[in-house]
Backbone as numpy.savetxt, mean C-alpha at the origin, in Angstrom:
# Nx Ny Nz CAx CAy CAz Cx Cy Cz
20.79 -18.73 -10.61 19.45 -18.98 -11.13 18.76 -17.65 -11.42
18.05 -17.61 -12.54 17.32 -16.40 -12.91 15.87 -16.51 -12.42
15.45 -15.53 -11.63 14.11 -15.54 -11.06 13.21 -14.54 -11.79
11.92 -14.81 -11.75 10.94 -13.84 -12.25 10.66 -12.77 -11.22
10.68 -13.16 -9.94 10.19 -12.26 -8.89 11.14 -12.15 -7.71
11.11 -10.96 -7.10 11.72 -10.74 -5.80 10.59 -10.41 -4.82
10.52 -11.13 -3.72 9.52 -10.87 -2.70 10.16 -10.02 -1.61
9.54 -8.87 -1.35 10.04 -7.96 -0.32 9.14 -8.06 0.91
9.75 -8.38 2.04 9.03 -8.45 3.32 9.60 -7.36 4.22
8.79 -6.38 4.53 9.22 -5.30 5.43 8.77 -5.66 6.84
9.70 -5.57 7.79 9.36 -5.94 9.16 9.83 -4.89 10.15
9.11 -4.81 11.24 9.49 -4.01 12.40 8.95 -4.71 13.64
9.87 -5.15 14.48 9.47 -5.90 15.67 8.55 -7.07 15.29
9.00 -7.85 14.32 8.17 -8.94 13.80 8.53 -10.30 14.33
9.23 -10.36 15.44 9.72 -11.63 15.98 8.63 -12.68 16.14
7.44 -12.25 16.54 6.39 -13.21 16.88 5.66 -13.77 15.67
5.86 -13.19 14.48 5.09 -13.66 13.35 5.85 -13.81 12.05
7.03 -13.19 11.91 7.71 -13.23 10.62 8.21 -14.63 10.26
8.45 -15.47 11.26 8.92 -16.82 10.97 7.95 -17.60 10.10
6.66 -17.49 10.40 5.65 -18.19 9.60 5.62 -17.66 8.18
5.81 -16.36 8.03 5.83 -15.75 6.70 7.00 -16.29 5.89
8.19 -16.30 6.47 9.39 -16.74 5.75 9.34 -18.24 5.46
8.79 -19.01 6.38 8.63 -20.45 6.13 7.72 -20.68 4.93
6.65 -19.90 4.84 5.71 -20.05 3.74 6.35 -19.63 2.41
7.23 -18.64 2.45 7.93 -18.24 1.22 8.89 -19.34 0.76
9.54 -20.01 1.70 10.44 -21.10 1.33 9.67 -22.26 0.71
8.37 -22.36 1.00 7.54 -23.46 0.47 6.87 -23.10 -0.85
7.15 -21.91 -1.39 6.52 -21.50 -2.64 6.95 -22.39 -3.80
6.02 -22.70 -4.68 6.33 -23.54 -5.85 7.14 -22.78 -6.89
7.04 -21.46 -6.88 7.79 -20.65 -7.84 9.10 -20.18 -7.21
10.24 -20.53 -7.80 11.52 -20.04 -7.27 11.56 -18.51 -7.33
12.19 -17.89 -6.34 12.20 -16.45 -6.26 13.31 -15.99 -5.32
13.56 -14.71 -5.32 14.47 -14.09 -4.37 13.63 -13.44 -3.28
14.06 -13.55 -2.05 13.39 -12.89 -0.93 14.35 -11.91 -0.28
13.89 -10.69 -0.07 14.66 -9.70 0.68 13.82 -9.25 1.87
14.38 -9.35 3.07 13.72 -8.85 4.27 14.28 -7.47 4.59
13.41 -6.48 4.67 13.81 -5.13 5.06 13.48 -4.97 6.54
14.51 -4.85 7.35 14.32 -4.74 8.80 14.40 -3.27 9.20
13.28 -2.74 9.68 13.18 -1.34 10.08 13.76 -1.10 11.48
15.03 -1.50 11.65 15.73 -1.28 12.92 14.99 -1.92 14.09
14.54 -3.15 13.90 13.86 -3.87 14.99 14.77 -4.02 16.19
14.18 -3.95 17.37 14.95 -4.06 18.61 14.38 -5.13 19.53
13.68 -6.10 18.94 12.99 -7.12 19.74 13.54 -8.53 19.51
14.66 -8.63 18.85 15.20 -9.95 18.54 14.90 -10.42 17.13
14.19 -9.61 16.35 13.88 -9.97 14.97 15.15 -10.17 14.15
16.15 -9.30 14.36 17.39 -9.38 13.58 18.05 -10.74 13.73
18.04 -11.29 14.92 18.64 -12.61 15.15 17.82 -13.70 14.46
16.50 -13.54 14.47 15.61 -14.54 13.90 15.75 -14.64 12.39
15.98 -13.52 11.73 16.03 -13.51 10.26 17.46 -13.67 9.74
18.42 -13.84 10.62 19.79 -14.08 10.19 19.83 -15.34 9.32
20.53 -15.28 8.22 20.54 -16.39 7.28 19.73 -16.09 6.04
18.83 -15.10 6.14 18.09 -14.61 4.98 18.80 -13.38 4.43
18.46 -13.01 3.20 18.99 -11.76 2.65 18.26 -10.61 3.33
19.01 -9.76 4.00 18.39 -8.71 4.83 18.98 -7.35 4.47
18.10 -6.37 4.34 18.50 -4.97 4.28 18.07 -4.35 5.60
19.02 -4.06 6.46 18.69 -3.50 7.78 18.83 -1.98 7.72
17.76 -1.28 8.03 17.76 0.17 8.01 18.19 0.72 9.36
18.66 1.96 9.35 19.18 2.55 10.59 18.09 3.10 11.49
16.87 3.17 10.97 15.73 3.64 11.76 14.45 3.08 11.15
13.36 3.20 11.87 12.09 2.71 11.36 11.53 3.68 10.33
11.51 3.29 9.08 11.00 4.13 8.00 9.59 3.73 7.57
8.99 2.81 8.31 7.63 2.39 7.98 7.59 1.43 6.81
6.39 1.02 6.47 6.23 0.08 5.36 6.60 0.74 4.03
6.10 1.95 3.81 6.40 2.64 2.56 7.89 2.94 2.44
8.50 3.39 3.52 9.92 3.70 3.49 10.78 2.47 3.27
10.37 1.35 3.83 11.11 0.10 3.63 11.03 -0.37 2.19
9.83 -0.30 1.60 9.67 -0.69 0.20 10.49 0.22 -0.71
10.48 1.51 -0.43 11.24 2.46 -1.25 12.74 2.22 -1.14
13.21 1.88 0.07 14.64 1.71 0.30 15.22 0.54 -0.47
14.41 -0.47 -0.75 14.92 -1.68 -1.38 14.73 -1.70 -2.89
13.98 -0.76 -3.43 13.60 -0.82 -4.85 14.81 -0.85 -5.77
15.85 -0.11 -5.47 17.03 -0.07 -6.33 17.79 -1.39 -6.35
17.50 -2.28 -5.40 18.18 -3.58 -5.35 17.47 -4.64 -6.17
16.28 -4.33 -6.66 15.47 -5.32 -7.38 15.95 -5.41 -8.83
16.25 -6.63 -9.28 16.70 -6.85 -10.65 15.78 -7.79 -11.42
14.73 -8.26 -10.79 13.80 -9.19 -11.42 12.67 -8.43 -12.11
12.00 -9.05 -13.10 10.88 -8.38 -13.79 9.74 -8.00 -12.86
9.53 -8.80 -11.81 8.43 -8.55 -10.89 8.95 -8.34 -9.48
8.21 -7.53 -8.72 8.50 -7.37 -7.30 7.21 -7.57 -6.51
7.27 -8.41 -5.50 6.11 -8.68 -4.65 6.25 -7.92 -3.34
5.14 -7.34 -2.90 5.06 -6.75 -1.57 4.30 -7.73 -0.68
4.88 -8.05 0.47 4.22 -9.01 1.36 4.41 -8.57 2.80
3.31 -8.43 3.53 3.38 -8.09 4.95 4.08 -9.20 5.73
4.77 -8.82 6.79 5.49 -9.82 7.57 4.57 -10.68 8.42
3.30 -10.29 8.52 2.32 -11.10 9.26 1.37 -11.83 8.31
1.80 -12.00 7.05 1.00 -12.71 6.06 1.66 -14.06 5.75
0.82 -15.07 5.55 1.31 -16.42 5.27 0.70 -16.88 3.95
1.48 -16.83 2.86 0.93 -17.20 1.55 0.85 -18.71 1.35
-0.17 -19.14 0.61 -0.26 -20.55 0.23 0.85 -20.88 -0.77
1.21 -22.16 -0.92 2.36 -22.53 -1.76 2.28 -22.06 -3.21
1.06 -21.90 -3.74 0.93 -21.49 -5.13 0.71 -19.98 -5.28
0.79 -19.24 -4.17 0.50 -17.80 -4.20 1.29 -17.05 -5.26
2.59 -17.17 -5.20 3.43 -16.39 -6.11 3.28 -16.86 -7.55
3.20 -18.16 -7.77 3.06 -18.66 -9.14 1.75 -18.22 -9.76
0.68 -18.13 -8.96 -0.61 -17.65 -9.49 -0.50 -16.19 -9.92
0.17 -15.36 -9.11 0.33 -13.95 -9.45 1.21 -13.78 -10.68
2.31 -14.53 -10.74 3.20 -14.46 -11.89 2.49 -14.85 -13.18
1.73 -15.94 -13.13 1.00 -16.39 -14.31 -0.01 -15.34 -14.76
-0.68 -14.73 -13.80 -1.68 -13.71 -14.13 -1.04 -12.52 -14.86
0.13 -12.07 -14.41 0.79 -10.96 -15.08 1.40 -11.39 -16.41
1.91 -12.61 -16.49 2.45 -13.10 -17.75 1.37 -13.18 -18.82
0.13 -13.46 -18.41 -0.97 -13.64 -19.35 -1.78 -12.38 -19.58
-1.31 -11.23 -19.09 -2.07 -9.99 -19.23 -1.11 -8.82 -19.44
-1.69 -7.66 -19.68 -0.90 -6.43 -19.80 -0.94 -5.61 -18.50
-1.55 -6.16 -17.46 -1.69 -5.43 -16.20 -0.31 -5.16 -15.60
-0.24 -4.05 -14.84 1.02 -3.70 -14.17 1.09 -4.23 -12.76
-0.04 -4.64 -12.19 -0.06 -5.14 -10.81 -1.16 -6.16 -10.65
-0.92 -7.12 -9.77 -1.91 -8.15 -9.46 -2.04 -8.24 -7.95
-3.28 -8.26 -7.49 -3.55 -8.30 -6.05 -4.10 -9.66 -5.65
-3.90 -10.02 -4.40 -4.21 -11.36 -3.90 -5.57 -11.42 -3.21
-5.99 -12.64 -2.91 -7.09 -12.85 -1.97 -6.50 -12.96 -0.57
-6.82 -11.98 0.26 -6.26 -11.95 1.62 -7.35 -12.37 2.59
-7.07 -13.40 3.36 -8.05 -14.00 4.25 -7.58 -13.82 5.69
-8.50 -13.45 6.58 -8.19 -13.28 7.99 -8.19 -14.61 8.73
-7.76 -14.59 9.97 -7.63 -15.82 10.75 -8.95 -16.55 10.92
-10.07 -15.80 10.94 -11.38 -16.44 11.12 -11.97 -16.96 9.81
-11.22 -16.86 8.73 -11.67 -17.35 7.43 -12.39 -16.34 6.58
-12.68 -15.16 7.13 -13.36 -14.13 6.35 -12.37 -13.44 5.41
-12.90 -12.88 4.35 -12.05 -12.22 3.36 -11.78 -10.78 3.77
-10.53 -10.41 3.79 -10.15 -9.03 4.08 -10.11 -8.19 2.81
-9.55 -8.76 1.73 -9.39 -7.97 0.52 -9.17 -8.86 -0.69
-9.81 -8.49 -1.80 -9.48 -9.05 -3.11 -9.13 -7.92 -4.08
-8.84 -6.76 -3.51 -8.53 -5.58 -4.29 -9.01 -4.34 -3.58
-8.73 -3.19 -4.17 -9.06 -1.91 -3.55 -9.92 -1.08 -4.50
-10.99 -0.52 -3.95 -11.87 0.39 -4.69 -11.55 1.82 -4.27
-11.98 2.76 -5.11 -11.80 4.18 -4.82 -13.17 4.77 -4.52
-13.39 5.20 -3.27 -14.71 5.69 -2.88 -14.95 7.09 -3.44
-16.19 7.55 -3.33 -16.57 8.85 -3.87 -15.85 10.00 -3.20
-15.35 9.79 -1.96 -14.59 10.84 -1.28 -13.09 10.57 -1.30
-12.68 9.63 -2.16 -11.26 9.42 -2.38 -10.56 8.49 -1.42
-11.31 7.75 -0.62 -10.68 6.75 0.24 -10.38 5.49 -0.58
-9.35 4.78 -0.16 -9.14 3.44 -0.67 -9.90 2.47 0.21
-10.69 1.60 -0.41 -11.56 0.69 0.35 -11.32 -0.75 -0.10
-11.04 -1.63 0.87 -10.85 -3.04 0.54 -12.14 -3.64 0.00
-12.02 -4.39 -1.08 -13.14 -5.12 -1.66 -13.11 -6.56 -1.17
-14.27 -7.12 -0.88 -14.34 -8.54 -0.52 -14.97 -9.36 -1.65
-15.42 -8.66 -2.69 -15.97 -9.32 -3.88 -15.65 -8.42 -5.06
-15.09 -9.00 -6.11 -14.70 -8.17 -7.25 -14.58 -9.02 -8.49
-14.62 -8.35 -9.63 -14.33 -9.00 -10.89 -12.84 -9.07 -11.13
-12.45 -9.32 -12.36 -11.04 -9.48 -12.67 -10.27 -8.17 -12.50
-10.82 -7.06 -12.99 -10.12 -5.79 -12.88 -10.63 -5.01 -11.69
-9.70 -4.41 -10.95 -10.03 -3.59 -9.79 -9.25 -2.28 -9.92
-9.67 -1.26 -9.14 -8.93 0.00 -9.20 -7.50 -0.18 -8.74
-7.34 -0.80 -7.56 -6.01 -0.89 -6.99 -5.78 -2.19 -6.25
-4.58 -2.34 -5.76 -4.17 -3.55 -5.07 -3.96 -3.28 -3.59
-4.11 -4.32 -2.79 -3.77 -4.23 -1.37 -2.28 -4.51 -1.22
-1.55 -3.55 -0.67 -0.11 -3.67 -0.59 0.40 -4.74 0.35
-0.50 -5.39 1.09 -0.09 -6.46 1.99 0.31 -7.73 1.28
-0.13 -7.89 0.01 0.20 -9.09 -0.74 -0.13 -8.83 -2.21
0.86 -8.38 -2.95 0.63 -8.02 -4.35 1.91 -8.20 -5.15
1.77 -8.30 -6.47 2.90 -8.44 -7.38 2.82 -7.33 -8.42
3.95 -6.64 -8.62 4.00 -5.51 -9.55 5.11 -5.71 -10.57
4.92 -5.13 -11.75 6.01 -5.10 -12.73 7.02 -4.06 -12.26
8.24 -4.49 -12.08 9.27 -3.63 -11.48 9.51 -2.38 -12.32
9.63 -2.54 -13.62 9.92 -1.39 -14.48 8.78 -0.39 -14.45
7.54 -0.87 -14.42 6.40 0.06 -14.41 6.28 0.78 -13.07
6.64 0.09 -12.00 6.67 0.74 -10.69 7.70 1.87 -10.70
8.85 1.62 -11.27 9.88 2.67 -11.35 9.42 3.82 -12.23
8.82 3.50 -13.38 8.35 4.55 -14.29 7.28 5.42 -13.65
6.51 4.83 -12.76 5.45 5.58 -12.09 5.97 6.40 -10.91
7.26 6.31 -10.63 7.83 7.12 -9.55 8.14 6.35 -8.29
8.02 5.01 -8.33 8.37 4.21 -7.16 7.36 4.28 -6.05
7.82 4.17 -4.82 6.97 4.11 -3.63 7.08 5.44 -2.88
5.95 6.03 -2.45 6.01 7.29 -1.70 6.53 7.08 -0.28
7.84 7.11 -0.13 8.47 6.77 1.15 7.98 7.64 2.30
7.67 8.91 2.01 7.28 9.83 3.08 5.91 9.50 3.68
5.15 8.62 3.03 3.86 8.22 3.60 4.05 7.42 4.89
5.17 6.79 5.05 5.53 5.95 6.18 4.69 4.67 6.20
3.39 4.82 6.34 2.54 3.65 6.45 1.11 4.02 6.02
0.50 3.18 5.19 -0.85 3.31 4.68 -0.95 4.26 3.48
-1.76 3.81 2.55 -2.06 4.52 1.30 -0.90 4.53 0.30
0.23 3.93 0.63 1.28 3.81 -0.38 0.83 2.92 -1.54
-0.04 1.94 -1.24 -0.54 1.06 -2.30 -1.57 1.76 -3.20
-2.52 2.47 -2.59 -3.55 3.16 -3.39 -2.94 4.29 -4.20
-1.98 5.00 -3.63 -1.27 6.04 -4.36 -0.53 5.44 -5.56
0.12 4.30 -5.35 0.83 3.65 -6.45 -0.13 3.18 -7.52
-1.28 2.63 -7.13 -2.28 2.22 -8.11 -2.77 3.40 -8.94
-3.00 4.55 -8.28 -3.37 5.78 -8.99 -2.36 6.08 -10.09
-1.07 6.06 -9.72 -0.04 6.45 -10.68 0.12 5.43 -11.81
-0.05 4.15 -11.50 -0.02 3.14 -12.55 -1.17 3.35 -13.53
-2.34 3.69 -13.01 -3.48 3.94 -13.89 -3.29 5.22 -14.71
-2.73 6.25 -14.12 -2.43 7.46 -14.87 -1.43 7.18 -15.99
-0.62 6.15 -15.82 0.32 5.75 -16.86 -0.28 4.76 -17.85
-1.59 4.52 -17.71 -2.29 3.71 -18.69 -2.37 2.23 -18.40
-2.12 1.81 -17.15 -2.06 0.40 -16.82 -3.29 -0.08 -16.03
-3.48 -1.38 -16.05 -4.56 -2.02 -15.31 -4.01 -2.69 -14.05
-4.93 -2.95 -13.12 -4.65 -3.74 -11.92 -5.67 -4.86 -11.90
-5.22 -6.10 -11.67 -6.14 -7.23 -11.70 -6.15 -7.96 -10.35
-7.28 -8.61 -10.08 -7.45 -9.41 -8.88 -7.29 -10.88 -9.24
-6.47 -11.58 -8.48 -6.17 -12.99 -8.77 -6.69 -13.84 -7.61
-7.89 -14.38 -7.77 -8.55 -15.11 -6.70 -7.76 -16.27 -6.13
-7.15 -17.12 -6.96 -6.43 -18.28 -6.42 -5.15 -17.95 -5.68
-4.67 -16.72 -5.79 -3.45 -16.33 -5.07 -3.85 -15.94 -3.65
-3.78 -16.89 -2.75 -4.36 -16.71 -1.41 -3.28 -16.54 -0.34
-3.60 -15.66 0.61 -2.71 -15.35 1.72 -3.54 -15.28 3.00
-3.04 -15.86 4.05 -3.68 -15.72 5.37 -2.97 -14.59 6.11
-3.76 -13.65 6.65 -3.19 -12.43 7.21 -3.55 -12.28 8.68
-2.53 -12.06 9.48 -2.73 -11.76 10.90 -2.84 -10.23 11.01
-4.00 -9.71 10.72 -4.20 -8.26 10.54 -3.84 -7.48 11.79
-3.02 -6.43 11.61 -2.70 -5.53 12.70 -1.63 -6.02 13.64
-0.83 -7.01 13.21 0.21 -7.50 14.10 1.32 -6.48 14.31
1.59 -5.67 13.28 2.66 -4.68 13.39 2.16 -3.29 13.75
0.94 -2.97 13.36 0.34 -1.68 13.72 -1.00 -1.95 14.40
-1.54 -0.95 15.04 -2.80 -1.13 15.77 -3.91 -0.38 15.06
-4.74 -1.09 14.25 -5.86 -0.42 13.59 -6.76 0.25 14.62
-7.13 1.48 14.35 -7.97 2.24 15.27 -7.18 3.12 16.22
-5.87 2.97 16.26 -5.06 3.79 17.15 -4.91 5.21 16.60
-4.36 6.07 17.42 -4.16 7.46 17.01 -3.24 7.56 15.79
-2.12 6.83 15.82 -1.20 6.87 14.69 -1.83 6.29 13.43
-2.61 5.23 13.59 -3.31 4.64 12.45 -4.17 5.69 11.76
-4.97 6.42 12.52 -5.84 7.43 11.92 -5.04 8.63 11.39
-3.98 8.99 12.08 -3.15 10.09 11.59 -2.59 9.77 10.22
-1.98 8.58 10.08 -1.40 8.21 8.80 -2.47 8.06 7.72
-3.60 7.45 8.07 -4.66 7.25 7.09 -5.21 8.57 6.57
-5.57 9.47 7.47 -6.17 10.73 7.06 -5.18 11.60 6.30
-3.96 11.70 6.83 -2.93 12.52 6.17 -2.61 11.98 4.78
-2.37 10.68 4.69 -1.92 10.11 3.42 -3.01 10.10 2.37
-4.27 9.96 2.79 -5.36 10.08 1.80 -5.35 11.46 1.17
-5.23 12.50 1.98 -5.24 13.85 1.45 -4.00 14.12 0.58
-2.85 13.60 1.00 -1.65 13.76 0.18 -1.76 13.00 -1.13
-2.32 11.80 -1.08 -2.52 11.02 -2.30 -3.41 11.77 -3.28
-4.51 12.35 -2.78 -5.41 13.09 -3.67 -4.71 14.32 -4.23
-3.92 14.99 -3.42 -3.19 16.16 -3.90 -2.18 15.78 -4.97
-1.62 14.59 -4.88 -0.65 14.13 -5.85 -1.30 13.61 -7.13
-2.41 12.91 -6.99 -2.91 12.10 -8.10 -4.29 12.47 -8.64
-5.18 12.99 -7.81 -6.58 13.19 -8.20 -6.78 14.48 -8.98
-7.92 14.61 -9.66 -8.25 15.91 -10.27 -8.22 17.01 -9.20
-7.80 18.20 -9.57 -7.62 19.28 -8.60 -8.91 19.59 -7.86
-10.06 19.50 -8.56 -11.33 19.81 -7.90 -11.63 18.80 -6.81
-11.27 17.54 -7.02 -11.49 16.50 -6.01 -10.56 16.71 -4.82
-9.29 16.95 -5.10 -8.32 17.15 -4.02 -8.68 18.35 -3.16
-9.05 19.46 -3.81 -9.40 20.67 -3.07 -10.70 20.47 -2.28
-11.66 19.79 -2.88 -12.93 19.53 -2.20 -12.72 18.72 -0.93
-11.90 17.67 -1.01 -11.72 16.81 0.16 -10.88 17.48 1.24
-9.91 18.28 0.85 -9.14 19.03 1.85 -10.03 20.05 2.55
-10.87 20.73 1.78 -11.80 21.71 2.36 -12.80 21.03 3.29
-13.32 19.90 2.85 -14.29 19.17 3.67 -13.67 18.74 4.98
-12.45 18.24 4.92 -11.76 17.80 6.14 -11.57 18.98 7.08
-11.17 20.13 6.55 -10.94 21.32 7.38 -12.24 21.83 7.99
-13.31 21.86 7.22 -14.60 22.36 7.72 -15.14 21.46 8.82
-15.08 20.15 8.60 -15.55 19.22 9.63 -14.75 19.42 10.91
-13.44 19.60 10.76 -12.58 19.82 11.94 -13.01 21.07 12.71
-13.28 22.16 11.99 -13.68 23.41 12.64 -15.04 23.31 13.31
-15.93 22.48 12.78 -17.28 22.37 13.33 -17.40 21.36 14.47
-16.41 20.49 14.60 -16.51 19.44 15.62 -16.76 19.96 17.03
-16.11 21.05 17.47 -16.35 21.52 18.85 -17.80 21.95 19.10
-18.55 22.20 18.04 -19.93 22.66 18.18 -20.95 21.54 18.01
-20.47 20.34 17.78 -21.38 19.20 17.60 -21.54 18.43 18.90
-22.72 17.87 19.08 -23.00 17.05 20.26 -22.83 15.56 19.98
-22.99 15.18 18.73 -22.98 13.77 18.36 -21.66 13.37 17.70
-20.56 13.73 18.31 -19.26 13.44 17.73 -18.91 11.97 17.94
-18.58 11.23 16.86 -18.16 9.83 17.03 -16.93 9.74 17.92
-16.76 8.59 18.57 -15.66 8.41 19.52 -14.35 8.03 18.84
-14.40 7.70 17.56 -13.18 7.28 16.86 -12.12 8.37 16.91
-10.84 7.95 16.92 -9.73 8.90 17.06 -9.67 9.91 15.92
-10.16 9.53 14.75 -10.08 10.46 13.62 -11.10 11.59 13.71
-11.90 11.62 14.77 -12.80 12.75 15.01 -12.34 13.61 16.18
-11.12 13.38 16.64 -10.56 14.23 17.69 -9.92 15.45 17.05
-10.28 16.60 17.55 -9.85 17.85 16.93 -8.33 17.96 16.88
-7.66 17.56 17.96 -6.21 17.68 18.00 -5.54 16.86 16.90
-6.01 15.64 16.73 -5.44 14.80 15.68 -5.69 15.39 14.30
-6.90 15.88 14.08 -7.25 16.43 12.78 -6.45 17.71 12.48
-6.21 18.52 13.50 -5.38 19.71 13.30 -3.95 19.32 12.95
-3.47 18.24 13.55 -2.12 17.78 13.20 -2.10 17.29 11.75
-3.14 16.58 11.34 -3.22 16.14 9.94 -3.15 17.34 9.01
-3.96 18.36 9.28 -3.97 19.55 8.43 -2.60 20.23 8.42
-1.95 20.31 9.58 -0.64 20.95 9.65 0.38 20.18 8.82
0.36 18.85 8.93 1.32 18.06 8.18 1.08 18.14 6.69
-0.20 18.14 6.29 -0.52 18.26 4.86 -0.06 19.61 4.33
-0.34 20.68 5.06 0.05 22.02 4.60 1.56 22.18 4.55
2.28 21.62 5.53 3.73 21.70 5.51 4.33 20.97 4.31
3.68 19.90 3.90 4.18 19.09 2.78 3.64 19.57 1.43
2.76 20.53 1.45 2.07 20.90 0.22 3.01 21.37 -0.90
4.02 22.22 -0.63 4.89 22.63 -1.73 5.57 21.45 -2.43
6.11 20.50 -1.65 6.74 19.32 -2.24 5.70 18.46 -2.95
4.53 18.34 -2.34 3.47 17.51 -2.92 3.02 18.07 -4.26
2.90 19.38 -4.37 2.49 19.99 -5.64 3.56 19.80 -6.72
4.82 19.83 -6.30 5.89 19.54 -7.26 5.80 18.09 -7.73
5.51 17.18 -6.80 5.32 15.78 -7.17 4.12 15.62 -8.08
3.06 16.38 -7.82 1.86 16.33 -8.66 2.21 16.68 -10.11
3.05 17.71 -10.27 3.42 18.13 -11.62 4.17 17.01 -12.35
5.10 16.35 -11.64 5.88 15.27 -12.26 4.97 14.11 -12.62
4.06 13.75 -11.73 3.12 12.66 -12.00 2.28 12.99 -13.23
1.79 14.21 -13.31 1.00 14.61 -14.47 1.82 14.62 -15.75
3.08 15.02 -15.66 3.96 15.05 -16.83 4.20 13.64 -17.38
4.31 12.66 -16.46 4.52 11.27 -16.88 3.25 10.63 -17.44
2.10 11.12 -17.04 0.82 10.44 -17.29 0.46 10.39 -18.77
-0.17 9.28 -19.15 -0.74 9.15 -20.50 -2.26 9.15 -20.47
-2.83 9.11 -19.25 -4.27 9.16 -19.05 -4.55 10.33 -18.12
-5.63 11.06 -18.38 -5.92 12.23 -17.55 -6.44 11.81 -16.17
-6.21 12.68 -15.20 -6.74 12.44 -13.87 -8.27 12.35 -13.91
-8.90 13.19 -14.70 -10.36 13.18 -14.79 -10.87 11.85 -15.33
-10.16 11.28 -16.29 -10.59 10.00 -16.87 -10.51 8.88 -15.84
-9.42 8.84 -15.07 -9.30 7.81 -14.03 -10.38 7.99 -12.98
-10.63 9.22 -12.55 -11.67 9.47 -11.55 -13.05 9.12 -12.09
-13.30 9.48 -13.32 -14.60 9.17 -13.92 -14.85 7.66 -13.97
-13.81 6.90 -14.29 -13.97 5.46 -14.44 -14.00 4.72 -13.11
-13.38 5.27 -12.07 -13.20 4.49 -10.84 -13.67 5.18 -9.57
-13.80 6.49 -9.54 -14.24 7.16 -8.33 -15.67 6.81 -7.95
-15.85 6.25 -6.77 -17.19 5.93 -6.31 -17.72 4.60 -6.81
-16.92 3.83 -7.50 -17.38 2.54 -8.00 -17.21 1.44 -6.97
């Protein structure tokens, strides 16, 4: 059977929640291929997903690394990214497929709803300081997609350079949206494509690693994709705030304001800078739209 889409589910220690995700995929109205990428789970997940098509990695490469590892196996026009703790409604995939079939957009993002019924995301905005921010209300076109439940054109994802595997976790979606836009493409929000999300089942929002990956990957994303003045401004701002924190009395308690963590972020960004700048050149060489134009249209909106 010829499918339009391949759904990729990346899991790590997902025994307690991946079953609901896979059951919901089997109930989809649109026929599709499903590939589970197992990040070397050691909690019994491997036994639970036996019988599905599985790519088992030799170590935990994170969400970004798992998506990158499977990309060469995709042969369908579309590839869906779906968190292992997300449960899509039966028409989820067909709504996303129809939206891309009826448009020139390169990616379509879902309505992601939390367990209490509140909306987590209908797309991603780009803040004035370069953060990716989940939108709970949006029009048809949005800056970017939430990687927890989205559908992308496979060929355009490849042309844009694929998935930044070294990010490990977080900002791989916003970075990809940046590159798709630099290549002249749109991202759309598809309201009827609904997913229920058990947020934070695989990672712990607010933890030290959560903030490390978020802060580091935002700066790397800007260095790769944003206008140079924006990337340099945000790196400088991050460094200055870090240096001034020991002299402040009103320091927030969040982990991303701990000097040690911030110094590690700076060290990791600086160590990766030569490779990142080389990637920046390639991204710019591929681009058909200037970085300034994308920032002007979407930064701070």
